[in-house]
MARKE-866996 format. One record per residue: residue number from 1; residue in three letters; x, y, z of N, C-alpha, C, O in turn. Coordinates in pm, whole numbers, plus 50000, padded with zeros to 5 digits. Layout:
+-----+-----+-------+--------+-------+--------+---------+-------+-------+--------+-------+-------+--------+-------+
!   k !   r ! neast ! nnorth !   nup ! caeast ! canorth !  caup ! ceast ! cnorth !   cup ! oeast ! onorth !   oup !
+-----+-----+-------+--------+-------+--------+---------+-------+-------+--------+-------+-------+--------+-------+
! NUM ! ALA !     X !      Y !     Z !      X !       Y !     Z !     X !      Y !     Z !     X !      Y !     Z !
...
+-----+-----+-------+--------+-------+--------+---------+-------+-------+--------+-------+-------+--------+-------+
END
This chain:
+-----+-----+-------+--------+-------+--------+---------+-------+-------+--------+-------+-------+--------+-------+
!   k !   r ! neast ! nnorth !   nup ! caeast ! canorth !  caup ! ceast ! cnorth !   cup ! oeast ! onorth !   oup !
+-----+-----+-------+--------+-------+--------+---------+-------+-------+--------+-------+-------+--------+-------+
!   1 ! MET ! 70499 !  97412 ! 89802 !  70452 !   97310 ! 89861 ! 70510 !  97176 ! 89796 ! 70501 !  97075 ! 89867 !
!   2 ! ARG ! 70572 !  97163 ! 89662 !  70662 !   97060 ! 89657 ! 70744 !  97038 ! 89704 ! 70766 !  96923 ! 89740 !
!   3 ! TYR ! 70846 !  97160 ! 89731 !  70956 !   97139 ! 89777 ! 70960 !  97104 ! 89926 ! 71054 !  97038 ! 89969 !
!   4 ! ILE ! 70858 !  97148 ! 90011 !  70812 !   97131 ! 90166 ! 70795 !  96952 ! 90138 ! 70861 !  96871 ! 90202 !
!   5 ! SER ! 70728 !  96926 ! 90069 !  70637 !   96790 ! 90093 ! 70777 !  96679 ! 90051 ! 70800 !  96571 ! 90104 !
!   6 ! HIS ! 70856 !  96744 ! 89942 !  70958 !   96645 ! 89912 ! 71051 !  96623 ! 90004 ! 71090 !  96507 ! 90017 !
!   7 ! THR ! 71114 !  96744 ! 90100 !  71218 !   96709 ! 90186 ! 71184 !  96641 ! 90300 ! 71262 !  96579 ! 90371 !
!   8 ! SER ! 71029 !  96655 ! 90320 !  70936 !   96576 ! 90443 ! 70915 !  96423 ! 90432 ! 70882 !  96343 ! 90520 !
!   9 ! GLY ! 70948 !  96399 ! 90279 !  70909 !   96287 ! 90217 ! 70744 !  96234 ! 90238 ! 70710 !  96123 ! 90278 !
!  10 ! CYS ! 70665 !  96331 ! 90203 !  70518 !   96325 ! 90222 ! 70447 !  96349 ! 90052 ! 70506 !  96418 ! 89968 !
!  11 ! ASP ! 70348 !  96297 ! 90030 !  70280 !   96290 ! 89900 ! 70195 !  96449 ! 89934 ! 70148 !  96501 ! 90035 !
!  12 ! LEU ! 70207 !  96483 ! 89799 !  70119 !   96594 ! 89759 ! 70006 !  96578 ! 89657 ! 70019 !  96555 ! 89537 !
!  13 ! VAL ! 69911 !  96591 ! 89715 !  69780 !   96596 ! 89648 ! 69664 !  96696 ! 89678 ! 69612 !  96716 ! 89787 !
!  14 ! PHE ! 69633 !  96760 ! 89550 !  69539 !   96845 ! 89535 ! 69420 !  96766 ! 89501 ! 69413 !  96686 ! 89407 !
!  15 ! ALA ! 69309 !  96802 ! 89602 !  69178 !   96751 ! 89579 ! 69099 !  96832 ! 89569 ! 69138 !  96939 ! 89616 !
!  16 ! SER ! 68963 !  96837 ! 89513 !  68853 !   96917 ! 89497 ! 68724 !  96837 ! 89489 ! 68717 !  96719 ! 89454 !
!  17 ! VAL ! 68643 !  96900 ! 89517 !  68493 !   96815 ! 89544 ! 68449 !  96868 ! 89418 ! 68394 !  96781 ! 89350 !
!  18 ! LYS ! 68455 !  96988 ! 89359 !  68370 !   97005 ! 89231 ! 68438 !  96984 ! 89083 ! 68385 !  97011 ! 88975 !
!  19 ! GLU ! 68582 !  96924 ! 89107 !  68625 !   96823 ! 89008 ! 68642 !  96698 ! 89023 ! 68683 !  96656 ! 89131 !
!  20 ! LYS ! 68617 !  96610 ! 88920 !  68629 !   96484 ! 88908 ! 68792 !  96421 ! 88914 ! 68836 !  96357 ! 89008 !
!  21 ! LEU ! 68838 !  96444 ! 88837 !  69009 !   96405 ! 88823 ! 69094 !  96449 ! 88958 ! 69183 !  96370 ! 88988 !
!  22 ! PRO ! 69082 !  96537 ! 89022 !  69149 !   96556 ! 89152 ! 69102 !  96470 ! 89279 ! 69179 !  96419 ! 89360 !
!  23 ! THR ! 68971 !  96463 ! 89283 !  68883 !   96354 ! 89380 ! 68928 !  96227 ! 89348 ! 68941 !  96140 ! 89434 !
!  24 ! GLN ! 68954 !  96209 ! 89226 !  68976 !   96063 ! 89156 ! 69108 !  96000 ! 89220 ! 69123 !  95893 ! 89279 !
!  25 ! LEU ! 69207 !  96112 ! 89186 !  69366 !   96095 ! 89223 ! 69350 !  96076 ! 89375 ! 69395 !  95973 ! 89424 !
!  26 ! PHE ! 69295 !  96158 ! 89444 !  69306 !   96141 ! 89606 ! 69261 !  96023 ! 89671 ! 69301 !  95973 ! 89776 !
!  27 ! LYS ! 69144 !  95974 ! 89570 !  69101 !   95791 ! 89654 ! 69222 !  95724 ! 89604 ! 69295 !  95669 ! 89686 !
!  28 ! THR ! 69258 !  95720 ! 89454 !  69356 !   95654 ! 89441 ! 69486 !  95650 ! 89502 ! 69562 !  95554 ! 89491 !
!  29 ! MET ! 69512 !  95756 ! 89567 !  69638 !   95772 ! 89664 ! 69588 !  95700 ! 89802 ! 69665 !  95617 ! 89849 !
!  30 ! LEU ! 69472 !  95724 ! 89868 !  69446 !   95658 ! 89965 ! 69439 !  95507 ! 89958 ! 69459 !  95437 ! 90058 !
!  31 ! SER ! 69398 !  95440 ! 89792 !  69377 !   95284 ! 89789 ! 69534 !  95267 ! 89778 ! 69575 !  95169 ! 89841 !
!  32 ! ARG ! 69623 !  95334 ! 89716 !  69745 !   95302 ! 89726 ! 69784 !  95255 ! 89844 ! 69838 !  95145 ! 89845 !
!  33 ! TYR ! 69768 !  95321 ! 89959 !  69819 !   95289 ! 90082 ! 69775 !  95182 ! 90173 ! 69841 !  95130 ! 90262 !
!  34 ! MET ! 69631 !  95153 ! 90129 !  69549 !   95072 ! 90195 ! 69545 !  94939 ! 90119 ! 69502 !  94839 ! 90178 !
!  35 ! GLN ! 69581 !  94932 ! 90007 !  69543 !   94818 ! 89935 ! 69678 !  94790 ! 89854 ! 69676 !  94703 ! 89766 !
!  36 ! GLU ! 69779 !  94852 ! 89878 !  69901 !   94863 ! 89814 ! 69870 !  94826 ! 89648 ! 69899 !  94728 ! 89580 !
!  37 ! GLN ! 69819 !  94915 ! 89628 !  69816 !   94946 ! 89470 ! 69911 !  95019 ! 89398 ! 69981 !  95096 ! 89465 !
!  38 ! GLN ! 69935 !  95012 ! 89255 !  70048 !   95093 ! 89184 ! 69976 !  95227 ! 89171 ! 69858 !  95261 ! 89163 !
!  39 ! LEU ! 70119 !  95306 ! 89170 !  70068 !   95436 ! 89136 ! 69979 !  95494 ! 89010 ! 69998 !  95444 ! 88899 !
!  40 ! LEU ! 69898 !  95582 ! 89025 !  69865 !   95617 ! 88912 ! 69944 !  95770 ! 88857 ! 70057 !  95794 ! 88899 !
!  41 ! LYS ! 69878 !  95861 ! 88767 !  69969 !   95934 ! 88737 ! 70024 !  96048 ! 88795 ! 69940 !  96121 ! 88848 !
!  42 ! VAL ! 70135 !  96085 ! 88802 !  70203 !   96174 ! 88862 ! 70156 !  96312 ! 88787 ! 70146 !  96311 ! 88664 !
!  43 ! GLU ! 70132 !  96419 ! 88855 !  70103 !   96560 ! 88784 ! 70209 !  96641 ! 88871 ! 70239 !  96624 ! 88989 !
!  44 ! ARG ! 70258 !  96735 ! 88779 !  70367 !   96825 ! 88856 ! 70327 !  96998 ! 88807 ! 70380 !  97101 ! 88849 !
!  45 ! ASP ! 70217 !  96982 ! 88705 !  70252 !   97114 ! 88654 ! 70122 !  97194 ! 88771 ! 70019 !  97143 ! 88816 !
!  46 ! PRO ! 70167 !  97301 ! 88787 !  70108 !   97398 ! 88902 ! 69975 !  97457 ! 88847 ! 69900 !  97509 ! 88929 !
!  47 ! ASN ! 69940 !  97455 ! 88725 !  69828 !   97484 ! 88654 ! 69729 !  97358 ! 88667 ! 69618 !  97381 ! 88620 !
!  48 ! GLN ! 69744 !  97238 ! 88719 !  69646 !   97174 ! 88699 ! 69647 !  97073 ! 88861 ! 69719 !  97102 ! 88957 !
!  49 ! ALA ! 69574 !  96983 ! 88858 !  69549 !   96915 ! 89015 ! 69697 !  96868 ! 89055 ! 69766 !  96795 ! 88985 !
!  50 ! LEU ! 69723 !  96906 ! 89143 !  69893 !   96862 ! 89190 ! 69860 !  96708 ! 89228 ! 69757 !  96682 ! 89291 !
!  51 ! ASN ! 69947 !  96611 ! 89189 !  69953 !   96477 ! 89240 ! 70084 !  96411 ! 89229 ! 70115 !  96346 ! 89129 !
!  52 ! VAL ! 70168 !  96428 ! 89340 !  70300 !   96389 ! 89372 ! 70312 !  96296 ! 89458 ! 70292 !  96329 ! 89575 !
!  53 ! TYR ! 70345 !  96171 ! 89433 !  70374 !   96048 ! 89512 ! 70495 !  96087 ! 89600 ! 70573 !  96160 ! 89539 !
!  54 ! ALA ! 70531 !  96060 ! 89721 !  70619 !   96058 ! 89804 ! 70747 !  95989 ! 89730 ! 70712 !  95884 ! 89676 !
!  55 ! GLY ! 70862 !  96013 ! 89714 !  70977 !   95966 ! 89592 ! 70956 !  95964 ! 89483 ! 71023 !  95885 ! 89416 !
!  56 ! SER ! 70862 !  96043 ! 89418 !  70847 !   96047 ! 89273 ! 70879 !  96179 ! 89223 ! 70865 !  96205 ! 89103 !
!  57 ! ASP ! 70916 !  96255 ! 89298 !  70992 !   96419 ! 89268 ! 71144 !  96415 ! 89306 ! 71205 !  96348 ! 89390 !
!  58 ! THR ! 71183 !  96514 ! 89212 !  71319 !   96555 ! 89260 ! 71353 !  96694 ! 89292 ! 71269 !  96782 ! 89272 !
!  59 ! PHE ! 71460 !  96722 ! 89337 !  71477 !   96895 ! 89360 ! 71505 !  96943 ! 89220 ! 71485 !  97061 ! 89191 !
!  60 ! THR ! 71554 !  96848 ! 89126 !  71587 !   96928 ! 88997 ! 71448 !  96929 ! 88938 ! 71429 !  97018 ! 88855 !
!  61 ! ALA ! 71364 !  96859 ! 88961 !  71226 !   96890 ! 88868 ! 71149 !  97010 ! 88939 ! 71064 !  97082 ! 88887 !
!  62 ! ILE ! 71201 !  97016 ! 89080 !  71105 !   97144 ! 89149 ! 71162 !  97261 ! 89123 ! 71083 !  97355 ! 89121 !
!  63 ! GLY ! 71323 !  97300 ! 89094 !  71341 !   97400 ! 89033 ! 71348 !  97493 ! 89159 ! 71312 !  97471 ! 89274 !
!  64 ! GLU ! 71410 !  97613 ! 89098 !  71458 !   97725 ! 89235 ! 71321 !  97804 ! 89205 ! 71244 !  97806 ! 89109 !
!  65 ! PRO ! 71325 !  97882 ! 89352 !  71192 !   97971 ! 89377 ! 71184 !  98073 ! 89281 ! 71290 !  98130 ! 89256 !
!  66 ! GLU ! 71069 !  98116 ! 89212 !  71072 !   98210 ! 89125 ! 71139 !  98359 ! 89174 ! 71122 !  98410 ! 89285 !
!  67 ! GLY ! 71214 !  98410 ! 89072 !  71296 !   98513 ! 89100 ! 71445 !  98476 ! 89144 ! 71539 !  98555 ! 89142 !
!  68 ! ALA ! 71450 !  98345 ! 89184 !  71609 !   98315 ! 89239 ! 71744 !  98323 ! 89145 ! 71862 !  98311 ! 89179 !
!  69 ! GLY ! 71685 !  98349 ! 89010 !  71797 !   98318 ! 88913 ! 71904 !  98454 ! 88942 ! 72012 !  98440 ! 88884 !
!  70 ! MET ! 71894 !  98543 ! 88997 !  71954 !   98654 ! 89008 ! 72080 !  98641 ! 89115 ! 72184 !  98708 ! 89113 !
!  71 ! ARG ! 72041 !  98534 ! 89211 !  72140 !   98471 ! 89313 ! 72206 !  98365 ! 89278 ! 72186 !  98270 ! 89352 !
!  72 ! ARG ! 72281 !  98346 ! 89186 !  72355 !   98193 ! 89178 ! 72458 !  98160 ! 89257 ! 72514 !  98051 ! 89245 !
!  73 ! ASN ! 72494 !  98247 ! 89346 !  72614 !   98197 ! 89451 ! 72539 !  98117 ! 89575 ! 72599 !  98053 ! 89661 !
!  74 ! VAL ! 72410 !  98131 ! 89568 !  72310 !   98080 ! 89701 ! 72269 !  97949 ! 89696 ! 72175 !  97925 ! 89619 !
!  75 ! PRO ! 72330 !  97835 ! 89777 !  72268 !   97731 ! 89745 ! 72140 !  97708 ! 89731 ! 72065 !  97789 ! 89785 !
!  76 ! PHE ! 72078 !  97591 ! 89656 !  71951 !   97563 ! 89604 ! 71872 !  97574 ! 89733 ! 71795 !  97669 ! 89741 !
!  77 ! GLU ! 71881 !  97481 ! 89844 !  71828 !   97478 ! 89987 ! 71809 !  97600 ! 90026 ! 71701 !  97650 ! 90054 !
!  78 ! LYS ! 71903 !  97646 ! 90029 !  71906 !   97811 ! 90111 ! 71806 !  97911 ! 90032 ! 71754 !  98012 ! 90081 !
!  79 ! LEU ! 71795 !  97875 ! 89933 !  71693 !   97980 ! 89865 ! 71540 !  97944 ! 89916 ! 71461 !  98027 ! 89959 !
!  80 ! TRP ! 71521 !  97829 ! 89905 !  71395 !   97804 ! 89954 ! 71373 !  97799 ! 90096 ! 71267 !  97831 ! 90150 !
!  81 ! GLN ! 71464 !  97762 ! 90147 !  71443 !   97793 ! 90319 ! 71413 !  97987 ! 90325 ! 71321 !  98037 ! 90390 !
!  82 ! GLU ! 71497 !  98052 ! 90256 !  71463 !   98156 ! 90290 ! 71327 !  98213 ! 90272 ! 71271 !  98299 ! 90339 !
!  83 ! LEU ! 71275 !  98132 ! 90145 !  71125 !   98154 ! 90080 ! 71029 !  98149 ! 90191 ! 70952 !  98239 ! 90226 !
!  84 ! ILE ! 71047 !  98002 ! 90254 !  70955 !   97950 ! 90313 ! 70932 !  98025 ! 90477 ! 70827 !  98025 ! 90541 !
!  85 ! GLU ! 71050 !  98081 ! 90515 !  71076 !   98138 ! 90666 ! 71015 !  98310 ! 90633 ! 70962 !  98363 ! 90730 !
!  86 ! SER ! 71021 !  98377 ! 90531 !  70969 !   98501 ! 90519 ! 70818 !  98532 ! 90512 ! 70780 !  98648 ! 90501 !
+-----+-----+-------+--------+-------+--------+---------+-------+-------+--------+-------+-------+--------+-------+
END
């Protein structure tokens, strides 16, 4: 999801009504656009609630898809494209 949102220039926010922090992060993201507030915490850990604003991520930080290390001669973008299309 991070790769797709980064290539598309989109925010990526995981929100849950059962957990307080993801809901708060989602509300903050909406406030950012409505009231031009500053960014809150960026969270990229897949084990936590994702909160990645457009332009705050990098392809290097995203990394290769899982298991792609065996194919070192294939460009980074092609590895992700193959994963998305399959």
